[in-house]
ZAMARGU-4260 file (C-alpha; in steps of 0.2 Angstrom, whole numbers, plus 5000, padded with zeros to 4 digits):
<rodrens>
0) 4781/5067/5002 | 4783/5082/5014 | 4764/5081/5020 | 4767/5063/5028 | 4782/5066/5037
5) 4785/5070/5056 | 4793/5086/5067 | 4807/5072/5069 | 4809/5066/5055 | 4807/5082/5046
10) 4823/5089/5058 | 4834/5075/5054 | 4832/5080/5035 | 4836/5097/5037 | 4851/5093/5048
15) 4857/5081/5034 | 4853/5095/5020 | 4863/5106/5031 | 4878/5092/5033 | 4879/5088/5014
20) 4877/5105/5010 | 4893/5108/5016 | 4901/5092/5010 | 4895/5095/4991 | 4901/5113/4993
25) 4920/5106/4997 | 4918/5089/4986 | 4908/5097/4969 | 4913/5079/4962 | 4908/5068/4976
30) 4890/5063/4967 | 4885/5050/4981 | 4883/5065/4994 | 4874/5075/4981 | 4863/5059/4979
35) 4859/5059/4996 | 4855/5078/4996 | 4844/5078/4982 | 4834/5062/4990 | 4832/5073/5007
40) 4826/5087/4996 | 4814/5077/4988 | 4808/5070/5003 | 4805/5090/5008 | 4795/5093/4990
45) 4807/5105/4987 | 4804/5103/4970 | 4818/5117/4964 | 4831/5110/4973 | 4831/5094/4968
50) 4829/5099/4951 | 4848/5110/4955 | 4855/5096/4964 | 4854/5083/4948 | 4860/5096/4937
55) 4876/5098/4952 | 4874/5075/4951 | 4874/5080/4930 | 4890/5094/4930 | 4898/5081/4940
60) 4897/5065/4929 | 4903/5079/4914 | 4919/5083/4925 | 4923/5066/4930 | 4920/5059/4910
65) 4906/5048/4914 | 4895/5056/4898 | 4883/5041/4899 | 4878/5045/4918 | 4877/5064/4913
70) 4867/5060/4900 | 4852/5048/4909 | 4852/5062/4925 | 4849/5077/4913 | 4834/5068/4904
75) 4828/5063/4919 | 4827/5080/4922 | 4817/5083/4904 | 4805/5072/4909 | 4799/5083/4923
80) 4804/5099/4913 | 4806/5096/4891 | 4810/5115/4892 | 4823/5118/4902 | 4835/5129/4894
85) 4850/5125/4904 | 4847/5105/4903 | 4847/5106/4884 | 4863/5118/4882 | 4870/5105/4893
90) 4867/5092/4883 | 4871/5099/4866 | 4890/5102/4876 | 4892/5084/4879 | 4885/5078/4862
95) 4900/5091/4855 | 4912/5086/4869 | 4908/5066/4865 | 4910/5070/4846 | 4927/5076/4850
100) 4933/5065/4864 | 4949/5057/4856 | 4958/5049/4872 | 4946/5040/4885 | 4951/5044/4902
105) 4961/5061/4896 | 4953/5072/4910 | 4964/5072/4924 | 4959/5069/4941 | 4957/5081/4953
110) 4967/5078/4968 | 4967/5094/4981 | 4964/5088/4997 | 4946/5083/5003 | 4941/5090/4984
115) 4940/5071/4978 | 4929/5062/4967 | 4917/5050/4976 | 4918/5030/4972 | 4904/5022/4962
120) 4892/5016/4976 | 4894/4999/4970 | 4911/4997/4971 | 4915/5008/4986 | 4935/5008/4982
125) 4934/4988/4987 | 4946/4984/4975 | 4940/4965/4968 | 4928/4954/4975 | 4921/4956/4991
130) 4926/4943/5005 | 4916/4929/5010 | 4904/4934/5022 | 4908/4931/5041 | 4898/4917/5050
135) 4887/4926/5064 | 4895/4929/5080 | 4911/4921/5073 | 4921/4936/5065 | 4934/4929/5050
140) 4948/4939/5055 | 4958/4931/5041 | 4948/4939/5027 | 4958/4953/5019 | 4956/4968/5030
145) 4967/4980/5018 | 4983/4979/5023 | 4992/4976/5006 | 4982/4990/4996 | 4988/5001/5011
150) 5006/4996/5012 | 5007/5000/4994 | 4999/5018/4997 | 5009/5020/5012 | 5028/5012/5009
155) 5028/5016/4989 | 5023/5034/4994 | 5041/5035/5006 | 5027/5040/5019 | 5034/5027/5030
160) 5047/5012/5031 | 5041/4994/5026 | 5050/4992/5042 | 5037/5005/5052 | 5023/4999/5044
165) 5027/4980/5048 | 5026/4988/5066 | 5013/5000/5067 | 4999/4989/5057 | 4986/4985/5068
170) 4984/4964/5070 | 4965/4963/5081 | 4963/4948/5091 | 4952/4934/5086 | 4940/4937/5099
175) 4932/4951/5108 | 4941/4965/5106 | 4936/4973/5123 | 4936/4991/5114 | 4942/5000/5101
180) 4955/4995/5091 | 4965/5010/5085 | 4966/5012/5068 | 4982/5012/5057 | 4982/5029/5054
185) 4980/5037/5071 | 4995/5025/5076 | 5008/5031/5062 | 5006/5050/5069 | 5007/5044/5087
190) 5022/5032/5084 | 5031/5040/5067 | 5025/5057/5068 | 5014/5055/5050 | 5003/5070/5051
195) 4983/5063/5050 | 4980/5076/5036 | 4993/5070/5026 | 4989/5052/5028 | 4969/5058/5025
200) 4975/5067/5008 | 4984/5051/5001 | 4970/5040/5006 | 4956/5050/4998 | 4965/5053/4983
205) 4967/5032/4981 | 4949/5029/4985 | 4938/5042/4978 | 4929/5043/4993 | 4923/5057/5000
210) 4928/5068/5017 | 4913/5067/5031 | 4918/5079/5046 | 4910/5065/5057 | 4912/5075/5073
215) 4898/5089/5066 | 4884/5075/5063 | 4871/5069/5072 | 4874/5052/5071 | 4859/5039/5070
220) 4863/5028/5088 | 4847/5016/5085 | 4856/5012/5067 | 4872/5010/5072 | 4869/4998/5087
225) 4860/4985/5076 | 4876/4983/5070 | 4890/4971/5076 | 4899/4980/5092 | 4915/4969/5088
230) 4913/4972/5070 | 4915/4991/5074 | 4927/4990/5085 | 4940/4978/5078 | 4940/4986/5061
235) 4935/5003/5067 | 4920/5008/5056 | 4903/5017/5062 | 4887/5016/5051 | 4880/5031/5056
240) 4864/5037/5046 | 4853/5029/5034 | 4845/5036/5018 | 4832/5027/5010 | 4840/5010/5004
245) 4857/5014/5009 | 4868/5016/5024 | 4880/5028/5027 | 4898/5018/5035 | 4914/5030/5041
250) 4929/5024/5041 | 4949/5027/5040 | 4953/5011/5027 | 4942/5009/5013 | 4951/4993/5006
255) 4947/4983/5023 | 4934/4971/5013 | 4932/4959/5029 | 4924/4975/5038 | 4913/4977/5021
260) 4910/4959/5023 | 4903/4958/5040 | 4894/4973/5038 | 4884/4970/5024 | 4880/4951/5032
265) 4869/4962/5044 | 4858/4974/5030 | 4850/4969/5014 | 4855/4990/5009 | 4869/4996/5001
270) 4883/5001/5010 | 4891/5020/5007 | 4907/5022/5012 | 4916/5038/5019 | 4932/5044/5024
275) 4933/5054/5041 | 4946/5056/5055 | 4951/5042/5065 | 4950/5052/5082 | 4934/5057/5078
280) 4928/5039/5071 | 4936/5030/5086 | 4925/5042/5099 | 4909/5040/5091 | 4913/5022/5090
285) 4917/5023/5111 | 4901/5032/5111 | 4889/5021/5101 | 4895/5005/5110 | 4899/5012/5128
</rodrens>
């Protein structure tokens, strides 16, 4: 509760709220970020904001066609406020929609830039089974680094040719990378002239992750440095904050199962992934691991 929070913790929560309010305004269907925002409000005992955010989460579920999840969210609100007229009306609308819903999956995705629906937290846009965990100190570079998914995205969309993809896809060394390996998006921007914004747009559409403006975030350096330097540098990933039982991670390649496995090996907390600008990500990793 708010009475037990230190001034430093309160300041961090306020910073989190400020950031995620911006994110969820531009990405209203990103229920993953809305959950983080709701938790921050709860820790500060801001009951009205908790309820309003819970309603936004339920509305996001409705927009995504996940009616059962929306109902559960609304019913949680009713347990605390049984006479809330907005929630009662929303549940009636869902019941009517469910009755008339003839074509499953008929709702179209909103594919506008930086306004993507968030991935299911348990899946985090990592298709298929996760890669086997790496042995401590011996990263399993042979694991699935997302190459095939990214090749399909960029080549089939005719953003670059097959030859260019093969030429520019980074192949990290098996040992200490000795610094941050430049992410694929940045390489094709520099070498092939493909705009970063265009790359981010299509990966956001395919991964359904939220976008994190990492340059504006107060990164938790102690948390970030608790994860292996080589993993962060090799795969260009950055754990940047912790909320309750989740660790937030920034990436430009959300299909890299090997990176996910290596990070997950170091924590029993859930990893929540966000896409970010490659230039900002490289800068942050260099700051973390000087």
